[in-house]
C-alpha positions in Angstrom: 30.9 7.3 150.5 33.1 10.5 151.7 31.8 13.9 151.5 34.2 15.1 148.8 35.0 11.8 147.2 35.7 12.6 143.3 36.5 16.1 143.9 39.6 17.8 143.1 41.1 20.8 145.5 44.1 23.1 144.8 44.9 25.1 147.9 47.7 27.8 147.8 50.6 28.0 150.5 49.6 24.3 151.6 52.7 22.9 152.9 52.4 24.7 156.3 49.6 26.7 158.2 46.5 27.3 157.6 46.6 26.0 154.2 48.1 22.4 155.2 44.8 22.4 157.8 42.5 23.1 154.9 43.9 20.7 152.8 44.2 17.9 155.3 40.5 18.4 156.0 39.2 18.0 152.5 41.4 14.8 152.0 40.0 13.4 155.1 36.6 14.1 153.4 37.7 11.8 150.1 39.0 15.1 148.2 42.3 14.7 145.9 44.8 17.7 146.8 47.1 19.9 144.8 49.5 21.4 147.0 51.6 24.4 146.1 53.9 26.7 147.9 57.5 28.2 147.3 59.2 25.8 149.5 59.8 22.0 148.4 60.1 20.3 152.1 57.3 21.6 153.9 55.2 20.3 150.7 56.6 16.9 150.7 56.0 16.7 154.4 52.6 17.6 153.6 52.6 15.1 151.2 53.2 12.2 153.3 50.8 13.2 155.8 47.9 13.4 153.3 49.1 10.3 151.6 48.6 8.4 155.1 45.0 9.6 155.2 44.2 8.7 151.6 45.5 4.9 152.7 43.8 5.0 156.3 40.2 6.3 154.4 40.7 4.0 151.2 39.4 7.0 149.3 41.7 6.4 146.2 42.3 10.0 146.3 45.6 11.4 144.7 47.9 14.4 145.9 50.1 16.4 143.2 52.7 18.9 144.4 53.6 22.0 142.3 56.7 23.2 144.3 58.3 26.5 143.6 54.8 28.1 142.9 55.1 31.5 144.3 51.5 33.1 143.6 53.1 36.5 143.2 54.7 35.0 140.0 52.4 35.2 137.3 54.4 32.9 134.8 55.0 30.1 137.9 51.0 30.3 138.4 50.3 30.3 134.6 52.5 27.4 133.9 51.0 25.6 136.8 47.3 25.8 135.5 48.4 25.3 132.0 49.6 21.9 133.2 46.6 20.9 134.7 44.6 21.9 131.7 46.8 19.5 129.4 46.3 16.8 131.8 42.6 17.0 131.9 42.4 18.1 135.4 39.0 19.6 136.5 38.9 21.6 139.9 36.0 21.6 142.1 37.4 24.0 144.7 40.2 26.6 144.9 41.1 28.2 148.1 43.7 31.3 147.8 45.3 31.0 151.0 49.1 31.7 150.5 49.8 35.0 152.2 52.4 37.0 154.3 52.1 39.2 157.4 54.1 41.9 155.9 56.2 44.6 157.8 55.1 45.3 161.2 55.7 49.3 161.7 54.1 52.6 161.1 52.9 52.5 157.5 55.4 55.9 156.7 58.3 53.6 157.6 57.4 50.6 155.9 59.5 49.7 153.0 58.7 49.7 149.3 59.9 46.5 148.7 57.6 44.8 151.6 54.5 46.7 150.4 55.1 45.2 146.9 55.4 41.9 148.1 52.7 42.0 150.7 50.3 43.3 148.0 51.8 41.0 145.2 50.8 37.9 147.2 47.5 38.9 149.0 46.0 40.8 145.9 47.7 40.2 143.3 48.3 36.5 143.8 44.8 35.9 144.4 43.4 38.0 141.4 45.8 36.0 138.9 45.2 32.4 140.6 41.6 33.0 140.3 41.7 34.1 136.9 43.9 31.2 135.7 42.0 28.6 137.5 39.0 29.6 135.2 40.7 27.3 132.8 40.1 24.0 134.9 36.9 25.1 136.5 33.4 24.1 135.6 29.9 25.0 136.8 29.0 24.3 140.4 32.8 25.1 141.4 33.8 27.5 144.2 36.9 29.8 144.7 37.2 30.4 148.6 39.7 33.1 149.4 41.2 33.5 152.9 41.2 37.1 154.2 40.9 39.1 157.1 38.1 41.4 157.7 40.1 43.4 160.4 38.8 43.8 164.2 35.5 44.5 164.5 34.1 47.2 167.3 30.7 47.1 165.8 28.9 45.0 163.4 30.0 45.5 159.7 32.5 48.4 160.9 36.0 47.5 159.9 39.2 48.9 161.8 42.4 48.6 159.8 45.0 46.8 161.9 47.7 49.5 163.5 51.1 49.3 162.5 50.1 46.6 159.6 49.5 49.1 156.7 50.5 46.9 153.8 48.8 43.8 155.4 45.6 45.8 156.0 45.6 47.6 152.4 45.9 44.3 150.4 43.2 42.3 152.4 40.5 45.4 152.2 41.3 45.6 148.4 41.2 41.7 148.3 37.8 41.6 150.1 36.5 43.9 147.3 37.7 41.5 144.3 36.1 38.5 146.1 32.8 40.7 146.1 33.4 41.4 142.3 34.5 38.0 141.5 30.9 36.6 143.0 28.9 39.0 140.8 31.0 38.6 137.6 31.3 34.5 138.2 27.7 34.2 138.8 26.7 33.5 134.8 29.5 30.8 134.9 27.9 29.3 137.7 31.1 29.3 139.7 30.9 30.6 143.4 33.5 33.3 145.0 33.4 32.8 148.6 35.6 35.0 151.4 36.2 34.0 154.7 38.1 35.3 158.2 39.5 32.4 160.3 40.6 35.0 162.6 43.7 34.8 164.5 45.8 31.5 164.5 48.9 30.1 165.5 
């Protein structure tokens, strides 16, 4: 039996990049996947790849797509989880992965709309996705948040990325949110984890 057989995983921003790679690894190990993002085409391509893996593994897993879901859009996220609840879907793992690099410039020159957008996706999106996910999670489930712990000069020292103010600020706040959720979800038996994959192509 595969490690995640009969488990269901939801990954935000799963049509490309880190999100796609995470989803692929879960499906290779037997999990059913719920994939979502802003653009339909990458999600459809990812779904085809995942269906091939399921066929090869003979795991009887499934893939469900929610296209046009921007995690910074409160209604879109709420509607998605309401839909999953109405279908009696239980999630074993939620991966908060969706993200953007934000403006690369001196913080004083960062446009306000790009600052807001970066924070909305990384911080607010992680917050609201996690809140809504609780509707369809039971004891033993996990919320995994892909974050950045900045560059470390010495152990436990956090140093912001230069010229990435909006990104750095939202990541720092997101790390604290992950810690707060960890404390507060203990009584529900749900684990909140933050992880830093480091720079990737």
